[in-house]
C-alpha positions as CSV (number, residue, x, y, z in Angstrom):
1,M,0.0,0.0,0.0
2,N,1.4,3.3,-1.1
3,A,1.7,5.8,1.7
4,V,-0.3,8.9,1.1
5,V,1.5,12.0,2.2
6,E,-0.7,15.0,2.8
7,Q,0.8,18.4,2.4
8,V,-0.3,20.6,5.1
9,T,-0.2,24.3,4.5
10,V,0.1,26.5,7.5
11,E,-1.5,29.9,7.1
12,R,0.3,32.7,8.8
13,P,-1.9,35.1,10.7
14,P,-2.3,38.5,9.0
15,S,0.1,41.2,10.2
16,L,-0.9,43.8,12.8
17,I,-1.3,46.5,10.1
18,R,-3.4,44.3,7.8
19,Q,-5.7,43.4,10.7
20,A,-6.0,47.1,11.8
21,L,-6.8,48.2,8.2
22,K,-9.9,46.1,8.4
23,L,-11.3,48.2,11.3
24,R,-13.6,51.0,10.4
25,R,-11.9,53.4,12.8
26,T,-8.5,52.8,11.2
27,Q,-9.9,53.4,7.7
28,I,-11.6,56.6,8.9
29,G,-8.4,57.7,10.6
30,I,-6.3,57.0,7.5
31,T,-8.7,58.9,5.3
32,I,-8.7,62.0,7.6
33,A,-4.9,62.0,8.1
34,T,-4.2,61.5,4.4
35,L,-6.5,64.4,3.5
36,I,-4.8,66.8,5.9
37,A,-1.4,65.5,4.8
38,V,-2.2,66.1,1.1
39,I,-3.4,69.6,1.9
40,S,-0.2,70.3,3.8
41,I,2.1,69.0,1.1
42,L,0.3,70.2,-2.1
43,G,-1.3,73.3,-0.6
44,P,1.6,75.7,-1.4
45,F,1.4,74.8,-5.1
46,V,-2.2,75.7,-5.4
47,A,-2.4,78.7,-3.1
48,P,-3.8,81.8,-4.9
49,F,-1.4,84.2,-3.1
50,G,2.0,84.0,-1.4
51,S,2.3,83.1,2.2
52,T,3.2,86.7,3.3
53,E,1.7,88.6,0.4
54,F,-0.4,91.6,1.3
55,V,-3.9,91.4,-0.3
56,D,-6.2,94.0,1.3
57,S,-7.2,95.7,4.5
58,P,-7.0,93.4,7.6
59,N,-9.8,91.3,8.9
60,L,-12.1,91.5,6.0
61,M,-14.6,88.6,5.5
62,S,-15.2,89.3,1.8
63,V,-12.4,90.3,-0.5
64,P,-12.4,89.8,-4.3
65,G,-10.2,86.9,-5.3
66,T,-10.1,85.4,-1.9
67,V,-12.2,82.5,-0.4
68,F,-12.1,83.3,3.4
69,G,-11.0,87.0,3.3
70,T,-7.9,88.5,4.9
71,D,-6.3,88.0,8.3
72,Y,-4.9,90.2,11.0
73,F,-2.1,91.5,8.7
74,G,-4.2,91.8,5.5
75,Q,-2.9,88.5,4.1
76,D,-5.1,85.9,2.3
77,V,-6.4,83.5,5.0
78,F,-6.8,80.6,2.6
79,S,-3.3,80.9,1.2
80,R,-1.8,81.1,4.7
81,F,-3.7,78.0,5.6
82,L,-2.5,76.1,2.6
83,F,1.1,77.1,3.3
84,G,0.8,76.5,7.1
85,G,0.5,72.8,7.5
86,R,3.7,71.6,5.8
87,S,6.1,72.9,8.4
88,I,4.2,71.4,11.4
89,L,3.8,68.0,9.6
90,L,7.5,67.8,8.6
91,L,8.8,69.0,12.0
92,A,6.5,66.5,13.8
93,L,7.6,63.6,11.5
94,A,11.3,64.5,12.0
95,A,11.0,64.8,15.8
96,T,9.0,61.6,16.1
97,S,11.6,59.8,14.0
98,I,14.4,60.9,16.4
99,G,12.3,59.7,19.3
100,I,11.7,56.4,17.7
101,V,15.3,55.7,16.9
102,L,16.6,56.8,20.3
103,G,13.8,55.4,22.4
104,T,13.7,52.0,20.7
105,T,17.5,51.6,20.9
106,L,17.6,52.6,24.6
107,G,14.6,50.5,25.5
108,L,16.0,47.4,23.8
109,I,19.5,47.8,25.3
110,A,18.0,48.3,28.8
111,A,15.7,45.2,28.4
112,Y,18.5,43.0,27.1
113,N,21.3,44.0,29.6
114,R,19.2,44.6,32.7
115,G,21.1,45.1,35.9
116,R,23.1,48.3,36.4
117,L,23.0,49.5,32.8
118,D,19.2,49.1,32.8
119,E,19.0,51.2,36.0
120,V,21.3,54.0,34.6
121,I,19.4,54.3,31.3
122,M,15.9,54.2,32.8
123,R,16.6,56.6,35.7
124,T,18.2,59.1,33.3
125,L,15.2,58.9,31.1
126,D,12.9,59.3,34.1
127,V,14.6,62.7,34.8
128,I,13.7,63.8,31.3
129,L,10.3,62.4,31.6
130,S,9.6,64.5,34.7
131,F,9.6,67.6,32.6
132,P,6.4,68.3,30.6
133,Q,7.1,68.1,26.9
134,V,6.2,71.7,26.0
135,L,7.9,73.1,29.2
136,L,11.1,71.3,28.3
137,S,11.0,72.6,24.8
138,L,10.3,76.2,26.0
139,L,13.2,76.0,28.4
140,V,15.7,74.9,25.8
141,I,14.5,77.2,23.0
142,S,14.5,80.2,25.4
143,M,18.1,79.5,26.2
144,F,19.4,79.0,22.6
145,G,16.8,80.7,20.5
146,P,14.2,79.2,18.1
147,S,15.3,77.2,15.2
148,N,13.7,74.3,13.3
149,L,16.6,72.0,14.2
150,L,16.4,72.8,17.9
151,I,12.6,72.3,17.8
152,I,13.0,68.9,16.2
153,L,15.7,67.9,18.7
154,T,13.9,69.0,21.8
155,V,10.5,67.5,20.9
156,G,12.3,64.3,19.7
157,L,14.3,64.0,22.9
158,S,11.2,64.6,25.0
159,T,9.4,61.7,23.3
160,T,12.4,59.4,23.8
161,P,11.7,58.3,27.4
162,R,8.1,57.4,26.7
163,I,9.0,55.2,23.8
164,A,11.9,53.7,25.7
165,R,9.7,52.7,28.6
166,I,7.1,51.0,26.3
167,I,9.7,49.2,24.3
168,R,11.6,48.0,27.4
169,G,8.3,46.7,28.9
170,A,7.5,44.8,25.8
171,A,11.1,43.5,25.3
172,V,11.7,42.1,28.8
173,P,9.5,39.0,28.4
174,V,10.9,38.5,24.9
175,V,14.5,38.5,26.2
176,E,13.7,35.7,28.6
177,R,12.3,33.4,25.9
178,D,14.2,30.3,24.8
179,F,15.0,31.4,21.2
180,I,17.0,34.3,22.6
181,A,19.1,31.9,24.7
182,A,19.5,29.7,21.6
183,A,20.7,32.7,19.5
184,E,23.3,33.6,22.2
185,A,24.4,29.9,22.3
186,L,25.1,30.0,18.6
187,G,27.4,32.9,19.1
188,E,25.4,35.7,17.6
189,S,26.6,39.2,18.6
190,R,24.6,41.3,21.1
191,R,23.7,43.7,18.3
192,R,22.2,41.0,16.1
193,V,20.3,39.5,19.0
194,I,18.8,42.8,20.0
195,F,17.9,44.1,16.5
196,A,17.3,40.8,14.6
197,E,15.7,38.7,17.4
198,V,14.1,41.0,20.0
199,L,13.1,44.0,17.9
200,P,10.8,42.1,15.5
201,N,8.9,40.8,18.4
202,V,8.0,44.2,19.8
203,T,6.9,45.9,16.6
204,S,3.3,45.8,17.6
205,S,3.9,47.9,20.7
206,L,6.3,50.1,18.7
207,L,3.7,50.8,16.0
208,V,1.1,51.9,18.5
209,E,3.5,54.1,20.4
210,V,4.9,55.7,17.3
211,N,1.4,56.8,16.2
212,L,0.7,58.1,19.7
213,R,4.0,60.1,19.9
214,L,3.3,61.5,16.4
215,T,0.0,62.9,17.6
216,Y,1.7,64.5,20.7
217,S,4.5,65.9,18.5
218,I,2.0,67.6,16.2
219,G,0.3,69.2,19.2
220,G,3.5,70.2,20.9
221,I,5.0,71.8,17.8
222,A,1.7,73.7,17.1
223,S,1.7,74.8,20.7
224,L,5.3,76.2,20.4
225,A,4.2,78.1,17.3
226,F,1.2,79.5,19.1
227,L,3.5,80.8,21.8
228,G,5.6,82.5,19.2
229,F,8.6,80.1,19.3
230,T,9.2,79.9,15.5
231,P,12.4,80.8,13.5
232,N,10.4,83.2,11.3
233,P,7.8,85.3,13.2
234,N,5.7,85.8,10.1
235,S,6.0,82.3,8.7
236,A,2.9,80.4,7.5
237,N,2.2,78.0,10.4
238,W,-1.2,76.8,11.7
239,G,-0.2,77.4,15.3
240,L,1.1,80.8,14.6
241,M,-2.1,81.6,12.6
242,I,-4.2,80.9,15.6
243,Q,-2.1,83.1,17.8
244,E,-2.1,86.0,15.3
245,N,-5.8,86.0,14.5
246,R,-7.3,85.2,17.9
247,V,-7.6,88.9,18.8
248,A,-10.0,89.5,15.9
249,L,-11.9,86.2,16.3
250,T,-15.3,87.9,16.4
251,E,-14.6,90.0,13.3
252,Q,-12.8,87.4,11.1
253,P,-13.1,83.9,12.6
254,W,-11.6,82.0,9.6
255,G,-8.0,82.8,10.5
256,V,-8.5,80.8,13.7
257,V,-11.2,78.3,12.6
258,L,-9.3,76.8,9.6
259,P,-6.0,76.0,11.3
260,T,-7.8,74.8,14.5
261,V,-10.1,72.4,12.5
262,A,-7.1,71.1,10.5
263,L,-5.0,70.4,13.6
264,A,-8.0,68.8,15.3
265,L,-8.7,66.6,12.3
266,L,-5.1,65.6,12.0
267,T,-5.0,64.7,15.7
268,I,-8.2,62.8,15.4
269,G,-7.0,60.9,12.3
270,T,-3.7,59.8,13.8
271,G,-5.5,59.0,17.1
272,L,-8.0,56.7,15.3
273,I,-5.2,54.9,13.5
274,G,-3.3,54.4,16.8
275,D,-6.5,53.2,18.4
276,G,-7.1,50.6,15.7
277,L,-3.5,49.4,16.0
278,S,-3.8,49.2,19.8
279,R,-7.1,47.3,19.7
280,V,-5.6,44.7,17.4
281,S,-2.4,44.5,19.4
282,A,-4.4,43.9,22.5
283,G,-6.5,41.2,20.9
284,I,-9.6,43.3,20.6
285,D,-11.4,43.2,17.2
286,R,-8.6,41.0,15.9
287,G,-11.0,39.5,13.4
288,G,-11.5,42.9,11.8
289,K,-15.3,43.1,12.6
290,G,-15.1,45.9,15.1
291,E,-15.6,49.6,14.3
């Protein structure tokens, strides 16, 4: 009798991102965030006026050739709005990237080495974490003056401890698993064990935290602009637009309403994406049937 060998195909479970994309909240979040990102990136190319071009008298609701009138300085509100999102988005992405790299690296090193090195890293990060993000940024920028590079570095460094703590917490049980001991027994270097063995097993937590930190970076950078901490005081910036036009809110609300709504939608969009990722990572709505 001929032996019959059945070939068994093992289906791998879908990735975290693929599962999250099935959720309605994630789809809505991606749609909102993409819309605001497209406006931020392509807006300057379709703006009817320059970002600092004088159009007419200040705070007019109806001006020929404009959509939302003029702002506090007589500039086109709609053009300023189209120019104002790119800087916040780019600065937030750059700052979050720095926080991701530093926080993930420090969290993995602390989890893998434990002991004294772990204590030194985490207690140092706790000192940074004790300062509120905006307060720390204000302190540093007040000392050295506002610049885009300094804003990126301060916001990025202020997000580092939070990412490091999450990654360390997720990596500690991974480090104690048998396949890590097997990799060490085979003579793999520490760097390879950390980044090739441990890191792939904490990507779920990392994705959720990255999205959350991006949301806070957007809010933090917009807050700094609102407080006037920008390299160019008259630059097109949504946070700065709110600060400039709030004094004439009753006469010309669009200078405040447009950037406020855009920042709120961007925050809501990234928040919905992060919520979808966190629900799937926690095992909630893993089948993709939730909202």
